[in-house]
C-alpha positions as CSV (number, residue, x, y, z in Angstrom):
1,X,0.1,0.0,-0.1
2,X,2.1,3.2,-1.1
3,X,1.3,6.9,0.2
4,X,-1.2,8.1,-2.0
5,X,-4.1,5.0,-0.9
6,X,-2.9,5.5,2.8
7,X,-4.2,9.3,2.3
8,X,-7.1,8.1,0.5
9,X,-8.5,5.0,2.9
10,X,-7.4,7.5,6.0
11,X,-10.2,6.5,9.0
12,X,-10.9,3.3,7.4
13,X,-11.2,0.1,8.7
14,X,-7.8,-0.9,7.0
15,X,-5.8,1.9,8.4
16,X,-7.3,1.4,12.1
17,X,-6.7,-2.4,11.8
18,X,-2.8,-1.2,10.6
19,X,-2.8,1.1,13.7
20,X,-4.2,-1.2,16.0
21,X,-1.0,-3.7,14.9
22,X,-3.1,-6.2,12.1
23,X,-1.9,-6.1,9.0
24,X,-4.4,-4.8,6.2
25,X,-2.5,-6.2,3.2
26,X,-0.1,-9.1,1.3
27,X,2.9,-7.2,2.2
28,X,1.9,-5.2,5.5
29,X,3.3,-7.4,8.7
30,X,2.0,-7.3,11.8
31,X,3.0,-5.0,14.5
32,X,4.5,-3.2,12.7
33,X,3.4,0.2,14.2
34,X,4.5,-0.9,17.8
35,X,7.9,-1.6,17.5
36,X,11.3,-1.2,14.5
37,X,11.2,-4.8,14.0
38,X,7.7,-5.2,12.2
39,X,7.6,-8.9,13.4
40,X,7.6,-9.0,17.1
41,X,4.8,-11.3,18.6
42,X,2.4,-9.2,20.4
43,X,1.0,-8.8,23.5
44,X,-3.2,-7.7,23.8
45,X,-4.8,-8.1,26.7
46,X,-8.6,-7.3,26.5
47,X,-10.1,-6.1,29.8
48,X,-13.6,-6.3,30.4
49,X,-16.1,-6.1,33.3
50,X,-18.5,-8.8,32.6
51,X,-17.7,-12.8,31.0
52,X,-19.1,-11.6,27.6
53,X,-17.7,-7.9,27.2
54,X,-14.4,-9.0,25.5
55,X,-16.3,-11.3,23.2
56,X,-19.3,-8.6,22.8
57,X,-16.7,-5.8,22.4
58,X,-13.9,-6.6,20.8
59,X,-13.9,-10.5,19.4
60,X,-13.6,-10.4,16.3
61,X,-10.2,-7.8,16.9
62,X,-9.2,-10.5,19.6
63,X,-9.3,-13.6,16.9
64,X,-7.2,-11.0,14.3
65,X,-4.9,-10.9,16.5
66,X,-5.1,-14.1,17.8
67,X,-4.7,-15.3,13.8
68,X,-1.7,-13.3,13.1
69,X,0.1,-15.2,15.4
70,X,0.2,-12.4,18.1
71,X,-1.0,-13.8,22.5
72,X,-4.1,-12.1,23.6
73,X,-5.1,-12.3,27.3
74,X,-9.3,-12.2,28.2
75,X,-9.0,-10.6,32.1
76,X,-12.5,-10.5,33.8
77,X,-12.7,-7.7,36.4
78,X,-15.7,-10.2,37.9
79,X,-17.2,-13.8,37.4
80,X,-20.5,-12.7,36.6
81,X,-21.9,-13.3,39.9
82,X,-25.6,-11.1,39.7
83,X,-25.4,-11.9,35.8
84,X,-27.6,-15.0,36.1
85,X,-31.4,-14.4,37.5
86,X,-32.4,-17.0,40.1
87,X,-29.3,-18.3,40.8
88,X,-26.8,-17.3,44.0
89,X,-23.6,-15.8,43.7
90,X,-21.4,-18.5,43.5
91,X,-23.5,-20.5,41.4
92,X,-24.0,-18.3,38.7
93,X,-19.6,-17.2,38.8
94,X,-19.1,-20.9,38.2
95,X,-21.4,-21.4,35.2
96,X,-20.1,-18.1,33.7
97,X,-16.6,-19.0,34.2
98,X,-17.0,-22.2,32.6
99,X,-18.6,-20.1,29.9
100,X,-15.7,-17.5,29.4
101,X,-13.3,-20.4,29.4
102,X,-15.0,-21.7,26.2
103,X,-15.6,-18.4,24.7
104,X,-11.4,-18.3,25.0
105,X,-11.0,-21.1,23.2
106,X,-13.0,-19.8,20.1
107,X,-10.6,-16.6,20.3
108,X,-7.8,-18.4,20.7
109,X,-7.2,-16.2,24.0
110,X,-5.7,-17.1,27.4
111,X,-7.8,-15.8,30.0
112,X,-7.6,-14.1,33.8
113,X,-10.1,-13.6,36.6
114,X,-9.6,-10.8,38.9
115,X,-11.4,-10.5,42.1
116,X,-14.0,-7.8,42.3
117,X,-17.8,-8.7,42.2
118,X,-20.6,-8.1,39.2
119,X,-22.8,-5.4,40.8
120,X,-20.6,-4.4,43.5
121,X,-17.3,-3.2,42.0
122,X,-15.0,-0.7,43.8
123,X,-12.6,2.3,42.7
124,X,-9.5,2.9,45.5
125,X,-6.7,2.7,46.1
126,X,-6.6,-1.0,47.7
127,X,-7.8,-1.9,43.4
128,X,-6.2,0.2,41.3
129,X,-3.0,-1.0,42.9
130,X,-4.1,-4.6,41.8
131,X,-5.0,-3.7,38.2
132,X,-1.6,-1.7,37.7
133,X,-0.1,-4.4,39.2
134,X,-1.7,-7.4,36.8
135,X,-1.0,-5.2,33.7
136,X,2.4,-4.7,34.9
137,X,3.1,-8.1,35.0
138,X,1.7,-8.9,32.2
139,X,3.1,-6.2,30.3
140,X,1.2,-5.7,27.0
141,X,1.6,-3.8,23.9
142,X,-2.0,-3.0,23.7
143,X,-4.7,-3.2,25.9
144,X,-8.3,-2.8,25.4
145,X,-11.1,-1.7,27.5
146,X,-14.3,0.1,28.5
147,X,-15.3,3.9,28.2
148,X,-14.3,5.1,31.3
149,X,-17.9,7.1,30.7
150,X,-19.9,4.4,30.4
151,X,-23.2,4.3,31.9
152,X,-22.8,0.8,33.0
153,X,-21.3,1.8,36.7
154,X,-19.1,-1.7,36.2
155,X,-17.8,-1.1,33.1
156,X,-16.8,2.7,33.9
157,X,-14.7,1.4,36.9
158,X,-12.9,-1.0,35.1
159,X,-12.2,1.8,32.2
160,X,-11.0,3.7,35.3
161,X,-8.8,1.0,36.7
162,X,-7.4,0.9,32.9
163,X,-7.0,4.1,32.4
164,X,-5.1,5.0,36.1
165,X,-2.6,1.8,35.3
166,X,-1.7,3.4,32.4
167,X,-0.7,6.7,33.2
168,X,1.1,5.2,36.7
169,X,3.0,2.5,34.5
170,X,4.4,5.7,32.0
171,X,2.2,5.1,29.0
172,X,4.3,2.4,27.8
173,X,0.9,0.2,26.1
174,X,-1.5,2.1,23.8
175,X,-4.7,2.2,25.3
176,X,-8.1,1.3,23.4
177,X,-11.4,1.6,24.8
178,X,-14.0,0.3,22.9
179,X,-17.5,0.1,23.4
180,X,-20.8,-2.0,25.1
181,X,-23.9,-0.4,23.4
182,X,-23.1,2.8,21.6
183,X,-25.5,5.5,22.6
184,X,-27.2,3.2,25.7
185,X,-24.4,2.7,27.8
186,X,-21.0,3.7,25.6
187,X,-22.6,7.5,25.6
188,X,-20.3,10.0,23.5
189,X,-18.7,8.0,22.6
190,X,-16.1,8.8,19.3
191,X,-14.4,6.2,17.5
192,X,-10.7,7.2,16.0
193,X,-10.3,3.4,14.9
194,X,-11.9,1.0,13.2
195,X,-11.3,-3.0,12.2
196,X,-12.6,-4.7,10.1
197,X,-14.3,-8.1,11.5
198,X,-15.5,-9.5,8.6
199,X,-14.0,-12.8,8.1
200,X,-14.3,-13.6,11.5
201,X,-17.3,-12.8,11.7
202,X,-19.1,-15.7,12.2
203,X,-15.9,-17.1,14.4
204,X,-16.5,-13.7,17.1
205,X,-20.5,-14.7,16.6
206,X,-19.5,-18.5,18.1
207,X,-17.5,-16.6,20.9
208,X,-20.5,-15.1,22.2
209,X,-22.8,-17.7,22.0
210,X,-20.6,-19.8,24.6
211,X,-22.5,-17.5,27.2
212,X,-25.1,-19.1,27.1
213,X,-26.6,-18.0,31.0
214,X,-27.0,-14.5,29.1
215,X,-28.7,-15.4,26.2
216,X,-26.8,-13.8,23.8
217,X,-29.3,-14.4,20.8
218,X,-31.8,-11.6,22.1
219,X,-29.0,-8.9,23.3
220,X,-26.4,-9.7,20.2
221,X,-29.1,-9.5,17.4
222,X,-30.8,-6.9,19.2
223,X,-27.9,-4.8,19.3
224,X,-24.3,-6.0,19.0
225,X,-25.3,-7.0,15.3
226,X,-26.4,-3.2,14.4
227,X,-23.5,-1.4,15.9
228,X,-21.1,-3.9,13.4
229,X,-23.2,-3.1,11.1
230,X,-23.4,0.7,11.6
231,X,-19.5,0.9,12.4
232,X,-19.3,-1.5,8.7
233,X,-21.1,1.3,7.4
234,X,-18.8,3.8,8.9
235,X,-15.7,2.7,7.5
236,X,-16.6,1.1,4.4
237,X,-16.4,-2.8,5.1
238,X,-19.6,-4.9,6.0
239,X,-18.6,-5.3,9.7
240,X,-16.6,-3.9,11.9
241,X,-15.4,-3.0,15.6
242,X,-14.8,0.5,16.6
243,X,-12.4,2.0,19.1
244,X,-10.8,5.4,20.6
245,X,-7.4,5.9,21.3
246,X,-6.5,7.2,24.2
247,X,-4.0,10.0,23.6
248,X,-2.9,12.7,26.3
249,X,-3.7,16.3,24.5
250,X,-0.5,18.2,23.0
251,X,1.4,21.5,24.5
252,X,-0.2,24.3,24.1
253,X,2.2,26.9,22.4
254,X,2.8,29.7,24.4
């Protein structure tokens, strides 16, 4: 892809994927935006508040990363303890952990469960430390997580914890926000990058459907399919996932 073609495609799913570290044409190499060695294997964390959040919000992008040979780690802030009507927290957690493990087999990701509780997430010094230490230990190149002003409290808490870790770890990884339900939850979300997920769309749906307890057919078809199509229209492809890159403002000139 030459410079003229890149200029024409600025803002499209192909360019968004390239910036995230995904190859977009036969000559591109994964990770070329992140390191002088374009063949370097990247580590990507997808951090969601509940089981099924990473899969529904960025499952296609996770599949593309694993298919390109990169390491993807799916981090769940909670075990979805409050997510199944009629089940105790321990019963729901046991079910949803298995569902998440099955979903990770589909996407090719490794999974980590943190210690917070669904519906009762906290943002305090202890929780900041927990998130910072996890990210520091994993040492990712890219982190994808919730929009910090998402209307869902657990989503917002997760985004704030990751944002604090990014700042305190000297911004050493690229931080991207994904959207949960654009307009309803991820209000005021304005993407900076789009990723074409047409080639892995069926696999993303398969991973989402592993979360049987969440009645994913109704949820997915009622909302997420429309989001994928809408973001695809924005970026001139059949289906896309959208992300907002976090960057600090430039210094103001005197």
